[in-house]
All heavy atoms as TSV, in Angstrom:
chain	resi	resn	atom	element	x	y	z
A	1	MET	N	N	0.455	61.673	-82.956
A	1	MET	CA	C	0.344	60.288	-82.945
A	1	MET	C	C	1.268	59.662	-81.803
A	1	MET	O	O	2.363	60.088	-81.636
A	1	MET	CB	C	0.831	59.771	-84.297
A	1	MET	CG	C	-0.192	59.575	-85.282
A	1	MET	SD	S	0.522	58.483	-86.555
A	1	MET	CE	C	-0.108	59.260	-87.960
A	2	THR	N	N	0.743	58.648	-81.228
A	2	THR	CA	C	1.527	57.973	-80.225
A	2	THR	C	C	1.813	56.503	-80.691
A	2	THR	O	O	1.082	55.939	-81.508
A	2	THR	CB	C	0.784	57.868	-78.869
A	2	THR	OG1	O	-0.401	57.197	-79.108
A	2	THR	CG2	C	0.510	59.213	-78.333
A	3	GLY	N	N	2.880	55.937	-80.253
A	3	GLY	CA	C	3.309	54.621	-80.623
A	3	GLY	C	C	3.853	54.446	-81.986
A	3	GLY	O	O	3.993	53.331	-82.503
A	4	VAL	N	N	4.245	55.516	-82.663
A	4	VAL	CA	C	4.810	55.488	-84.018
A	4	VAL	C	C	6.218	55.803	-83.951
A	4	VAL	O	O	6.664	56.662	-83.208
A	4	VAL	CB	C	4.067	56.453	-84.944
A	4	VAL	CG1	C	4.707	56.485	-86.301
A	4	VAL	CG2	C	2.591	56.202	-84.998
A	5	ALA	N	N	7.055	55.018	-84.641
A	5	ALA	CA	C	8.583	55.247	-84.657
A	5	ALA	C	C	8.856	56.579	-85.301
A	5	ALA	O	O	8.240	56.951	-86.243
A	5	ALA	CB	C	9.257	54.116	-85.423
A	6	PRO	N	N	9.830	57.337	-84.753
A	6	PRO	CA	C	10.201	58.605	-85.352
A	6	PRO	C	C	10.781	58.399	-86.749
A	6	PRO	O	O	11.392	57.371	-87.038
A	6	PRO	CB	C	11.206	59.142	-84.351
A	6	PRO	CG	C	11.703	58.005	-83.605
A	6	PRO	CD	C	10.586	56.948	-83.597
A	7	LEU	N	N	10.607	59.403	-87.602
A	7	LEU	CA	C	11.103	59.301	-88.968
A	7	LEU	C	C	12.619	59.451	-89.024
A	7	LEU	O	O	13.218	59.172	-90.046
A	7	LEU	CB	C	10.428	60.383	-89.836
A	7	LEU	CG	C	8.961	60.165	-90.061
A	7	LEU	CD1	C	8.347	61.319	-90.838
A	7	LEU	CD2	C	8.712	58.870	-90.835
A	8	GLY	N	N	13.214	59.968	-87.993
A	8	GLY	CA	C	14.689	60.185	-88.067
A	8	GLY	C	C	15.539	58.954	-87.931
A	8	GLY	O	O	16.786	59.025	-87.661
A	9	GLY	N	N	15.051	57.800	-88.128
A	9	GLY	CA	C	15.799	56.554	-88.017
A	9	GLY	C	C	16.084	56.118	-86.572
A	9	GLY	O	O	16.981	55.415	-86.325
A	10	GLY	N	N	15.257	56.583	-85.668
A	10	GLY	CA	C	15.419	56.227	-84.292
A	10	GLY	C	C	15.184	54.711	-84.127
A	10	GLY	O	O	14.428	54.091	-84.842
A	11	LEU	N	N	15.823	54.228	-83.059
A	11	LEU	CA	C	15.750	52.796	-82.806
A	11	LEU	C	C	14.642	52.523	-81.878
A	11	LEU	O	O	14.532	53.076	-80.743
A	11	LEU	CB	C	17.119	52.353	-82.185
A	11	LEU	CG	C	17.237	50.849	-81.893
A	11	LEU	CD1	C	17.151	50.030	-83.198
A	11	LEU	CD2	C	18.562	50.594	-81.227
A	12	VAL	N	N	13.757	51.636	-82.259
A	12	VAL	CA	C	12.583	51.196	-81.431
A	12	VAL	C	C	12.828	49.751	-81.074
A	12	VAL	O	O	13.074	48.969	-81.978
A	12	VAL	CB	C	11.241	51.394	-82.160
A	12	VAL	CG1	C	10.104	50.867	-81.257
A	12	VAL	CG2	C	11.031	52.855	-82.433
A	13	ARG	N	N	12.765	49.404	-79.813
A	13	ARG	CA	C	12.965	48.018	-79.387
A	13	ARG	C	C	11.739	47.478	-78.681
A	13	ARG	O	O	11.254	48.086	-77.721
A	13	ARG	CB	C	14.191	47.872	-78.478
A	13	ARG	CG	C	15.459	48.263	-79.152
A	13	ARG	CD	C	16.551	47.440	-78.657
A	13	ARG	NE	N	17.709	47.783	-79.437
A	13	ARG	CZ	C	18.753	47.041	-79.523
A	13	ARG	NH1	N	18.849	45.952	-78.795
A	13	ARG	NH2	N	19.770	47.344	-80.221
A	14	ASP	N	N	11.286	46.376	-79.136
A	14	ASP	CA	C	10.137	45.718	-78.506
A	14	ASP	C	C	10.757	44.324	-77.971
A	14	ASP	O	O	10.879	43.417	-78.799
A	14	ASP	CB	C	9.012	45.497	-79.475
A	14	ASP	CG	C	7.804	44.844	-78.824
A	14	ASP	OD1	O	7.973	44.231	-77.764
A	14	ASP	OD2	O	6.675	44.981	-79.439
A	15	TYR	N	N	11.128	44.331	-76.772
A	15	TYR	CA	C	11.808	43.108	-76.201
A	15	TYR	C	C	10.957	41.899	-76.183
A	15	TYR	O	O	11.450	40.752	-76.345
A	15	TYR	CB	C	12.351	43.436	-74.834
A	15	TYR	CG	C	13.464	44.455	-74.867
A	15	TYR	CD1	C	13.202	45.811	-74.466
A	15	TYR	CD2	C	14.687	44.183	-75.363
A	15	TYR	CE1	C	14.181	46.759	-74.500
A	15	TYR	CE2	C	15.728	45.147	-75.440
A	15	TYR	CZ	C	15.484	46.446	-75.031
A	15	TYR	OH	O	16.427	47.338	-75.108
A	16	VAL	N	N	9.640	42.043	-76.030
A	16	VAL	CA	C	8.775	40.876	-76.118
A	16	VAL	C	C	8.768	40.306	-77.480
A	16	VAL	O	O	8.841	39.117	-77.710
A	16	VAL	CB	C	7.353	41.286	-75.629
A	16	VAL	CG1	C	6.371	40.092	-75.809
A	16	VAL	CG2	C	7.323	41.730	-74.149
A	17	ALA	N	N	8.648	41.153	-78.527
A	17	ALA	CA	C	8.622	40.690	-79.896
A	17	ALA	C	C	9.930	40.062	-80.256
A	17	ALA	O	O	9.907	39.053	-80.957
A	17	ALA	CB	C	8.327	41.852	-80.862
A	18	LEU	N	N	11.024	40.605	-79.812
A	18	LEU	CA	C	12.343	40.029	-80.075
A	18	LEU	C	C	12.476	38.682	-79.457
A	18	LEU	O	O	12.988	37.756	-80.024
A	18	LEU	CB	C	13.519	40.970	-79.525
A	18	LEU	CG	C	13.663	42.268	-80.292
A	18	LEU	CD1	C	14.662	43.164	-79.661
A	18	LEU	CD2	C	14.025	41.989	-81.769
A	19	ALA	N	N	11.945	38.461	-78.224
A	19	ALA	CA	C	12.027	37.184	-77.583
A	19	ALA	C	C	11.109	36.169	-78.325
A	19	ALA	O	O	11.524	35.037	-78.476
A	19	ALA	CB	C	11.542	37.327	-76.102
A	20	GLU	N	N	9.958	36.627	-78.797
A	20	GLU	CA	C	9.111	35.687	-79.555
A	20	GLU	C	C	9.713	35.264	-80.874
A	20	GLU	O	O	9.659	34.095	-81.239
A	20	GLU	CB	C	7.700	36.351	-79.818
A	20	GLU	CG	C	6.891	36.537	-78.571
A	20	GLU	CD	C	5.606	37.208	-78.850
A	20	GLU	OE1	O	5.331	37.704	-79.944
A	20	GLU	OE2	O	4.791	37.343	-77.881
A	21	ILE	N	N	10.424	36.206	-81.520
A	21	ILE	CA	C	11.114	35.919	-82.794
A	21	ILE	C	C	12.211	34.887	-82.498
A	21	ILE	O	O	12.411	33.918	-83.242
A	21	ILE	CB	C	11.652	37.145	-83.457
A	21	ILE	CG1	C	10.452	38.014	-83.938
A	21	ILE	CG2	C	12.640	36.807	-84.548
A	21	ILE	CD1	C	10.857	39.416	-84.324
A	22	GLU	N	N	12.957	35.006	-81.414
A	22	GLU	CA	C	14.034	34.075	-81.061
A	22	GLU	C	C	13.432	32.702	-80.743
A	22	GLU	O	O	13.964	31.651	-81.200
A	22	GLU	CB	C	14.758	34.585	-79.797
A	22	GLU	CG	C	15.889	33.709	-79.493
A	22	GLU	CD	C	16.754	34.278	-78.332
A	22	GLU	OE1	O	16.664	35.473	-78.048
A	22	GLU	OE2	O	17.499	33.503	-77.745
A	23	LEU	N	N	12.306	32.623	-80.049
A	23	LEU	CA	C	11.657	31.290	-79.798
A	23	LEU	C	C	11.148	30.702	-81.103
A	23	LEU	O	O	11.317	29.421	-81.234
A	23	LEU	CB	C	10.495	31.558	-78.840
A	23	LEU	CG	C	10.913	31.860	-77.355
A	23	LEU	CD1	C	9.682	32.143	-76.517
A	23	LEU	CD2	C	11.732	30.793	-76.734
A	24	CYS	N	N	10.647	31.471	-81.966
A	24	CYS	CA	C	10.198	30.956	-83.301
A	24	CYS	C	C	11.408	30.326	-84.068
A	24	CYS	O	O	11.326	29.269	-84.623
A	24	CYS	CB	C	9.498	32.001	-84.084
A	24	CYS	SG	S	7.866	32.366	-83.489
A	25	GLY	N	N	12.525	31.066	-83.948
A	25	GLY	CA	C	13.737	30.541	-84.645
A	25	GLY	C	C	14.222	29.231	-84.027
A	25	GLY	O	O	14.579	28.329	-84.767
A	26	GLU	N	N	14.159	29.104	-82.689
A	26	GLU	CA	C	14.497	27.871	-82.043
A	26	GLU	C	C	13.623	26.751	-82.476
A	26	GLU	O	O	14.042	25.586	-82.702
A	26	GLU	CB	C	14.467	28.080	-80.517
A	26	GLU	CG	C	15.489	29.013	-80.010
A	26	GLU	CD	C	16.950	28.526	-80.192
A	26	GLU	OE1	O	17.180	27.308	-80.136
A	26	GLU	OE2	O	17.804	29.345	-80.418
A	27	LEU	N	N	12.270	27.010	-82.623
A	27	LEU	CA	C	11.348	26.001	-83.084
A	27	LEU	C	C	11.665	25.560	-84.504
A	27	LEU	O	O	11.601	24.401	-84.846
A	27	LEU	CB	C	9.888	26.510	-82.983
A	27	LEU	CG	C	9.270	26.421	-81.618
A	27	LEU	CD1	C	7.861	27.028	-81.595
A	27	LEU	CD2	C	9.098	24.937	-81.145
A	28	ILE	N	N	11.962	26.493	-85.352
A	28	ILE	CA	C	12.241	26.249	-86.761
A	28	ILE	C	C	13.500	25.345	-86.851
A	28	ILE	O	O	13.532	24.368	-87.546
A	28	ILE	CB	C	12.440	27.516	-87.600
A	28	ILE	CG1	C	11.133	28.226	-87.692
A	28	ILE	CG2	C	13.070	27.211	-88.951
A	28	ILE	CD1	C	11.179	29.659	-88.216
A	29	ILE	N	N	14.514	25.689	-86.056
A	29	ILE	CA	C	15.735	24.823	-86.056
A	29	ILE	C	C	15.436	23.397	-85.587
A	29	ILE	O	O	15.870	22.456	-86.152
A	29	ILE	CB	C	16.814	25.523	-85.121
A	29	ILE	CG1	C	17.289	26.794	-85.848
A	29	ILE	CG2	C	17.954	24.567	-84.817
A	29	ILE	CD1	C	18.135	27.684	-84.897
A	30	ALA	N	N	14.695	23.285	-84.489
A	30	ALA	CA	C	14.292	21.981	-83.966
A	30	ALA	C	C	13.481	21.212	-84.950
A	30	ALA	O	O	13.693	19.980	-85.198
A	30	ALA	CB	C	13.516	22.130	-82.614
A	31	ALA	N	N	12.586	21.821	-85.624
A	31	ALA	CA	C	11.716	21.226	-86.601
A	31	ALA	C	C	12.507	20.712	-87.797
A	31	ALA	O	O	12.262	19.601	-88.323
A	31	ALA	CB	C	10.523	22.079	-87.027
A	32	SER	N	N	13.422	21.520	-88.233
A	32	SER	CA	C	14.237	21.120	-89.376
A	32	SER	C	C	15.181	19.937	-89.117
A	32	SER	O	O	15.535	19.218	-89.953
A	32	SER	CB	C	15.044	22.313	-89.965
A	32	SER	OG	O	15.972	22.738	-89.045
A	33	ALA	N	N	15.575	19.818	-87.849
A	33	ALA	CA	C	16.476	18.739	-87.440
A	33	ALA	C	C	15.747	17.477	-87.071
A	33	ALA	O	O	16.334	16.371	-87.039
A	33	ALA	CB	C	17.321	19.203	-86.206
A	34	ALA	N	N	14.468	17.538	-86.858
A	34	ALA	CA	C	13.644	16.421	-86.496
A	34	ALA	C	C	13.264	15.542	-87.648
A	34	ALA	O	O	13.168	16.061	-88.730
A	34	ALA	CB	C	12.371	16.872	-85.732
A	35	GLN	N	N	13.010	14.275	-87.355
A	35	GLN	CA	C	12.498	13.407	-88.330
A	35	GLN	C	C	10.993	13.249	-88.037
A	35	GLN	O	O	10.590	12.632	-87.048
A	35	GLN	CB	C	13.166	12.037	-88.275
A	35	GLN	CG	C	14.618	12.063	-88.670
A	35	GLN	CD	C	15.266	10.689	-88.571
A	35	GLN	OE1	O	14.649	9.741	-88.167
A	35	GLN	NE2	N	16.521	10.607	-88.938
A	36	GLY	N	N	10.132	13.855	-88.889
A	36	GLY	CA	C	8.714	13.851	-88.590
A	36	GLY	C	C	8.359	15.124	-87.815
A	36	GLY	O	O	9.079	16.080	-87.703
A	37	ARG	N	N	7.197	15.050	-87.258
A	37	ARG	CA	C	6.641	16.199	-86.471
A	37	ARG	C	C	7.185	16.220	-85.093
A	37	ARG	O	O	7.486	15.142	-84.505
A	37	ARG	CB	C	5.122	16.068	-86.389
A	37	ARG	CG	C	4.420	16.086	-87.789
A	37	ARG	CD	C	2.954	15.990	-87.655
A	37	ARG	NE	N	2.478	17.298	-87.342
A	37	ARG	CZ	C	1.262	17.688	-87.480
A	37	ARG	NH1	N	0.325	16.867	-87.912
A	37	ARG	NH2	N	0.878	18.933	-87.167
A	38	LEU	N	N	7.280	17.403	-84.548
A	38	LEU	CA	C	7.731	17.535	-83.122
A	38	LEU	C	C	6.544	17.156	-82.219
A	38	LEU	O	O	5.439	17.522	-82.436
A	38	LEU	CB	C	8.193	18.981	-82.839
A	38	LEU	CG	C	9.424	19.479	-83.483
A	38	LEU	CD1	C	9.662	20.981	-83.226
A	38	LEU	CD2	C	10.626	18.630	-83.013
A	39	SER	N	N	6.857	16.439	-81.157
A	39	SER	CA	C	5.804	16.127	-80.222
A	39	SER	C	C	5.634	17.351	-79.326
A	39	SER	O	O	6.435	18.315	-79.265
A	39	SER	CB	C	6.221	14.954	-79.330
A	39	SER	OG	O	7.321	15.300	-78.543
A	40	LEU	N	N	4.499	17.371	-78.612
A	40	LEU	CA	C	4.232	18.494	-77.683
A	40	LEU	C	C	5.366	18.599	-76.642
A	40	LEU	O	O	5.708	19.674	-76.202
A	40	LEU	CB	C	2.941	18.314	-76.982
A	40	LEU	CG	C	1.685	18.477	-77.953
A	40	LEU	CD1	C	0.392	18.227	-77.151
A	40	LEU	CD2	C	1.624	19.868	-78.541
A	41	GLU	N	N	5.884	17.437	-76.221
A	41	GLU	CA	C	6.938	17.457	-75.230
A	41	GLU	C	C	8.241	18.050	-75.790
A	41	GLU	O	O	8.951	18.811	-75.091
A	41	GLU	CB	C	7.202	16.059	-74.738
A	41	GLU	CG	C	6.083	15.417	-73.867
A	41	GLU	CD	C	4.942	14.874	-74.721
A	41	GLU	OE1	O	5.104	14.601	-75.955
A	41	GLU	OE2	O	3.818	14.705	-74.080
A	42	SER	N	N	8.470	17.764	-77.094
A	42	SER	CA	C	9.670	18.332	-77.683
A	42	SER	C	C	9.532	19.805	-77.869
A	42	SER	O	O	10.524	20.545	-77.615
A	42	SER	CB	C	9.881	17.716	-79.094
A	42	SER	OG	O	10.142	16.325	-79.011
A	43	ILE	N	N	8.355	20.288	-78.180
A	43	ILE	CA	C	8.074	21.717	-78.340
A	43	ILE	C	C	8.291	22.412	-77.026
A	43	ILE	O	O	8.870	23.477	-76.863
A	43	ILE	CB	C	6.689	21.966	-78.894
A	43	ILE	CG1	C	6.642	21.481	-80.380
A	43	ILE	CG2	C	6.303	23.414	-78.845
A	43	ILE	CD1	C	5.199	21.435	-80.958
A	44	ASP	N	N	7.703	21.802	-75.930
A	44	ASP	CA	C	7.850	22.360	-74.576
A	44	ASP	C	C	9.348	22.441	-74.204
A	44	ASP	O	O	9.755	23.428	-73.620
A	44	ASP	CB	C	7.046	21.529	-73.561
A	44	ASP	CG	C	5.566	21.791	-73.633
A	44	ASP	OD1	O	5.165	22.738	-74.348
A	44	ASP	OD2	O	4.822	20.992	-73.056
A	45	LYS	N	N	10.070	21.420	-74.552
A	45	LYS	CA	C	11.519	21.410	-74.228
A	45	LYS	C	C	12.268	22.551	-74.961
A	45	LYS	O	O	13.100	23.226	-74.370
A	45	LYS	CB	C	12.137	20.092	-74.540
A	45	LYS	CG	C	13.602	19.871	-74.151
A	45	LYS	CD	C	14.088	18.473	-74.410
A	45	LYS	CE	C	15.505	18.333	-73.978
A	45	LYS	NZ	N	16.026	17.031	-74.278
A	46	VAL	N	N	11.957	22.733	-76.251
A	46	VAL	CA	C	12.569	23.772	-77.051
A	46	VAL	C	C	12.267	25.095	-76.491
A	46	VAL	O	O	13.087	26.032	-76.343
A	46	VAL	CB	C	12.184	23.711	-78.522
A	46	VAL	CG1	C	12.638	24.966	-79.284
A	46	VAL	CG2	C	12.742	22.426	-79.152
A	47	LEU	N	N	10.968	25.306	-76.093
A	47	LEU	CA	C	10.453	26.634	-75.524
A	47	LEU	C	C	10.781	26.790	-74.070
A	47	LEU	O	O	10.505	27.838	-73.484
A	47	LEU	CB	C	8.974	26.762	-75.780
A	47	LEU	CG	C	8.533	26.746	-77.233
A	47	LEU	CD1	C	7.092	26.856	-77.325
A	47	LEU	CD2	C	9.216	27.898	-77.992
A	48	LYS	N	N	11.414	25.770	-73.512
A	48	LYS	CA	C	11.805	25.760	-72.065
A	48	LYS	C	C	10.567	25.976	-71.156
A	48	LYS	O	O	10.644	26.737	-70.206
A	48	LYS	CB	C	12.876	26.836	-71.798
A	48	LYS	CG	C	14.145	26.537	-72.559
A	48	LYS	CD	C	15.147	27.612	-72.368
A	48	LYS	CE	C	16.367	27.257	-73.215
A	48	LYS	NZ	N	16.990	28.318	-73.861
A	49	VAL	N	N	9.560	25.182	-71.433
A	49	VAL	CA	C	8.296	25.268	-70.637
A	49	VAL	C	C	8.459	24.266	-69.535
A	49	VAL	O	O	8.837	23.071	-69.742
A	49	VAL	CB	C	7.096	24.901	-71.485
A	49	VAL	CG1	C	5.817	24.802	-70.654
A	49	VAL	CG2	C	6.908	25.886	-72.602
A	50	ALA	N	N	8.187	24.695	-68.334
A	50	ALA	CA	C	8.305	23.828	-67.176
A	50	ALA	C	C	6.903	23.709	-66.558
A	50	ALA	O	O	6.190	24.673	-66.321
A	50	ALA	CB	C	9.308	24.290	-66.149
A	51	GLU	N	N	6.452	22.454	-66.232
A	51	GLU	CA	C	5.217	22.258	-65.515
A	51	GLU	C	C	5.418	22.473	-64.072
A	51	GLU	O	O	6.418	22.128	-63.472
A	51	GLU	CB	C	4.739	20.835	-65.705
A	51	GLU	CG	C	3.963	20.591	-67.001
A	51	GLU	CD	C	3.354	19.198	-66.976
A	51	GLU	OE1	O	2.699	18.885	-65.966
A	51	GLU	OE2	O	3.518	18.535	-67.930
A	52	VAL	N	N	4.410	23.122	-63.476
A	52	VAL	CA	C	4.421	23.279	-62.057
A	52	VAL	C	C	3.201	22.593	-61.493
A	52	VAL	O	O	2.085	22.923	-61.778
A	52	VAL	CB	C	4.354	24.806	-61.601
A	52	VAL	CG1	C	4.281	25.008	-60.152
A	52	VAL	CG2	C	5.584	25.570	-62.248
A	53	CYS	N	N	3.431	21.545	-60.695
A	53	CYS	CA	C	2.346	20.774	-60.136
A	53	CYS	C	C	2.313	20.980	-58.601
A	53	CYS	O	O	3.308	20.881	-57.937
A	53	CYS	CB	C	2.641	19.283	-60.351
A	53	CYS	SG	S	1.533	18.575	-61.636
A	54	THR	N	N	1.109	21.273	-58.143
A	54	THR	CA	C	0.907	21.433	-56.676
A	54	THR	C	C	0.262	20.203	-56.106
A	54	THR	O	O	0.256	19.983	-54.973
A	54	THR	CB	C	0.167	22.748	-56.411
A	54	THR	OG1	O	-1.092	22.644	-57.073
A	54	THR	CG2	C	0.896	23.982	-56.820
A	55	GLU	N	N	-0.423	19.458	-56.974
A	55	GLU	CA	C	-1.187	18.303	-56.501
A	55	GLU	C	C	-0.906	17.108	-57.403
A	55	GLU	O	O	-0.882	17.222	-58.589
A	55	GLU	CB	C	-2.712	18.617	-56.574
A	55	GLU	CG	C	-3.578	17.585	-56.010
A	55	GLU	CD	C	-5.030	17.985	-56.139
A	55	GLU	OE1	O	-5.376	19.068	-56.632
A	55	GLU	OE2	O	-5.870	17.200	-55.633
A	56	PRO	N	N	-0.552	15.969	-56.852
A	56	PRO	CA	C	-0.145	14.789	-57.637
A	56	PRO	C	C	-1.286	14.437	-58.632
A	56	PRO	O	O	-2.432	14.451	-58.284
A	56	PRO	CB	C	0.010	13.714	-56.698
A	56	PRO	CG	C	0.232	14.339	-55.369
A	56	PRO	CD	C	-0.463	15.667	-55.430
A	57	GLY	N	N	-0.957	14.213	-59.898
A	57	GLY	CA	C	-1.978	13.853	-60.880
A	57	GLY	C	C	-2.680	14.999	-61.563
A	57	GLY	O	O	-3.486	14.819	-62.388
A	58	VAL	N	N	-2.424	16.229	-61.094
A	58	VAL	CA	C	-3.088	17.393	-61.682
A	58	VAL	C	C	-1.997	18.267	-62.326
A	58	VAL	O	O	-1.127	18.766	-61.632
A	58	VAL	CB	C	-3.896	18.172	-60.634
A	58	VAL	CG1	C	-4.523	19.411	-61.204
A	58	VAL	CG2	C	-4.897	17.307	-60.016
A	59	GLY	N	N	-2.109	18.489	-63.623
A	59	GLY	CA	C	-1.147	19.324	-64.360
A	59	GLY	C	C	-1.701	20.756	-64.340
A	59	GLY	O	O	-2.707	21.091	-63.803
A	60	PRO	N	N	-0.971	21.688	-65.070
A	60	PRO	CA	C	-1.311	23.065	-65.076
A	60	PRO	C	C	-2.708	23.333	-65.823
A	60	PRO	O	O	-3.275	24.331	-65.584
A	60	PRO	CB	C	-0.211	23.695	-65.882
A	60	PRO	CG	C	0.543	22.607	-66.525
A	60	PRO	CD	C	0.229	21.382	-65.779
A	61	ALA	N	N	-3.154	22.375	-66.626
A	61	ALA	CA	C	-4.422	22.570	-67.338
A	61	ALA	C	C	-5.562	21.893	-66.588
A	61	ALA	O	O	-6.637	21.724	-67.098
A	61	ALA	CB	C	-4.296	22.003	-68.713
A	62	GLY	N	N	-5.353	21.466	-65.339
A	62	GLY	CA	C	-6.396	20.853	-64.612
A	62	GLY	C	C	-6.186	19.343	-64.543
A	62	GLY	O	O	-5.109	18.854	-64.871
A	63	PRO	N	N	-7.251	18.553	-64.212
A	63	PRO	CA	C	-7.098	17.120	-64.099
A	63	PRO	C	C	-6.676	16.443	-65.354
A	63	PRO	O	O	-6.112	15.344	-65.258
A	63	PRO	CB	C	-8.538	16.701	-63.717
A	63	PRO	CG	C	-9.207	17.919	-63.151
A	63	PRO	CD	C	-8.520	19.071	-63.796
A	64	ALA	N	N	-6.907	17.000	-66.524
A	64	ALA	CA	C	-6.454	16.333	-67.788
A	64	ALA	C	C	-4.950	16.423	-68.022
A	64	ALA	O	O	-4.448	15.731	-68.866
A	64	ALA	CB	C	-7.216	16.924	-68.947
A	65	GLY	N	N	-4.288	17.275	-67.256
A	65	GLY	CA	C	-2.838	17.374	-67.391
A	65	GLY	C	C	-2.424	18.446	-68.365
A	65	GLY	O	O	-3.169	19.397	-68.620
A	66	PRO	N	N	-1.290	18.373	-68.878
A	66	PRO	CA	C	-0.668	19.405	-69.734
A	66	PRO	C	C	-1.462	19.502	-71.026
A	66	PRO	O	O	-2.245	18.590	-71.392
A	66	PRO	CB	C	0.769	18.993	-70.001
A	66	PRO	CG	C	0.776	17.551	-69.696
A	66	PRO	CD	C	-0.284	17.275	-68.725
A	67	ARG	N	N	-1.260	20.590	-71.775
A	67	ARG	CA	C	-1.963	20.782	-73.027
A	67	ARG	C	C	-1.800	19.619	-73.951
A	67	ARG	O	O	-0.792	18.952	-74.031
A	67	ARG	CB	C	-1.528	22.127	-73.654
A	67	ARG	CG	C	-0.102	22.024	-74.107
A	67	ARG	CD	C	0.368	23.399	-74.601
A	67	ARG	NE	N	1.782	23.391	-74.815
A	67	ARG	CZ	C	2.361	23.309	-75.995
A	67	ARG	NH1	N	1.645	23.356	-77.067
A	67	ARG	NH2	N	3.698	23.252	-76.092
A	68	GLY	N	N	-2.804	19.373	-74.733
A	68	GLY	CA	C	-2.748	18.321	-75.711
A	68	GLY	C	C	-2.984	16.928	-75.198
A	68	GLY	O	O	-3.022	15.992	-75.977
A	69	SER	N	N	-3.287	16.744	-73.906
A	69	SER	CA	C	-3.445	15.421	-73.424
A	69	SER	C	C	-4.903	14.963	-73.405
A	69	SER	O	O	-5.237	13.875	-73.135
A	69	SER	CB	C	-2.886	15.248	-72.002
A	69	SER	OG	O	-3.503	16.156	-71.128
A	70	ARG	N	N	-5.815	15.905	-73.788
A	70	ARG	CA	C	-7.218	15.556	-73.840
A	70	ARG	C	C	-7.542	14.889	-75.186
A	70	ARG	O	O	-6.864	15.203	-76.191
A	70	ARG	CB	C	-8.098	16.748	-73.662
A	70	ARG	CG	C	-8.005	17.327	-72.274
A	70	ARG	CD	C	-8.942	18.459	-72.055
A	70	ARG	NE	N	-8.863	18.886	-70.635
A	70	ARG	CZ	C	-9.019	20.104	-70.287
A	70	ARG	NH1	N	-9.306	21.053	-71.123
A	70	ARG	NH2	N	-8.908	20.365	-68.993
A	71	PRO	N	N	-8.483	13.952	-75.217
A	71	PRO	CA	C	-8.822	13.306	-76.479
A	71	PRO	C	C	-9.386	14.265	-77.526
A	71	PRO	O	O	-9.866	15.265	-77.332
A	71	PRO	CB	C	-9.818	12.293	-76.081
A	71	PRO	CG	C	-10.262	12.578	-74.726
A	71	PRO	CD	C	-9.328	13.526	-74.157
């Protein structure tokens, strides 16, 4: 079998999973401290998401802008 942790108590590290768990924890902390729901901008700030624009008025999701800005 491949991809299975050894039975001898060996340490298996999945750094991507650990990073995702840490980000989820940060979101939980932010949500518990907020009054009401977190806005998409607040979530992006907690997750340290940065927009990269190469053309004025065009966000990473195309002409509609960042996620969540479409009707």
